[in-house]
C-alpha positions, 0 to 999 in steps of 0.5 A: 768246954770252958777251957776250949772257949778260953782257947779261942781267938775271938778277935778277928784282927788278931787273926788277921795279924797272925795270918799277915805275920806267917809265911806258910800255910797248908791247903787240904784237898781231896784227891781222886781216890778220896784222900786228903792231900795236904800241901804247904804253901806261901799265902796272903790273906786279904779282903777276907780270902786266901790267895796262893800261887802255883805251877799251872798243872799239878795235883792239887789243881785237879783236886780243886777242879774236881771238888772245890771244898778245901781246908786251910790252916796256919800254925806257930809252935811258940814253946814246948813246955817240959813235963818237969816244969809241972812234975818231976816224973810224969811225962804225960804233963808235957805241953805246948804253947801255940797259935793256930788258925784253921779254915773251911771253905771253897776254892777256885782257880782265878782266870781274871787277869785283874784279880790274878794281878791283885793276888800276885802283887799282894804276895810280893808285897808280903814276902819282899816288902823291901821292893826291888821288883817291877809290879805285875800288871794285868798285860804281862805274859807271866800271868799265863805261866802261874796259877792263882788259887783263891780260898773263900772261907765259910768258917775261920776258927783260931786257937791260942794257948799262951797261958791265959787259961792259968791263974795269975801265980801259975802264969808267973810260975811258968814264965819263970820256968820258960825264962830259965830254960832259955830256949831259942824262942823263950824271949819271943814267947814271953813277950807274946804272953805279956811279959817284959824282960830286964836282965835277969828279971821278968815282969808281967805288963798285961794279961793277954787275951785275944 
């Protein structure tokens, strides 16, 4: 229980920052046979709710109409940690650094054009921040050709594992191993962990806890 508490994101601001930076979320609804259906979606988190856009027909919409209880999650795999970081032969010690946010809540299909406009313009602002388009307004016919899905969370839980559960010396050793392995994500991972890079040297700038 102590480790689980250490892995929990306690800062709402960090959860919002993470959700704003990620491009894909997954919504889980229940189909007519009682099975969960999980669909990857573009999304935006504003005013403490999730908005997504969709075709006006489809299984997930039928699921939501039948049962408004849904799950929603977003995750980022930061860095795979090979087992040999910790032991030369024990494969069970392989691990992963990650960030994730999981929600449970209720879902609805938005009919109000004002709210649909807010959602769609917010999605465009997130995914096309450079502009180059005409903002949607509530009078546009395009609103009849797209569905907007809204998830209102009843619970939001975030977890992250970036070495905050390690002793100082263990964290430094892990960072050096990540640096030497030099994966495509290693530089970004080390920065998230609180390390600065200068040539072939890494230094811990701050102990990061969310």
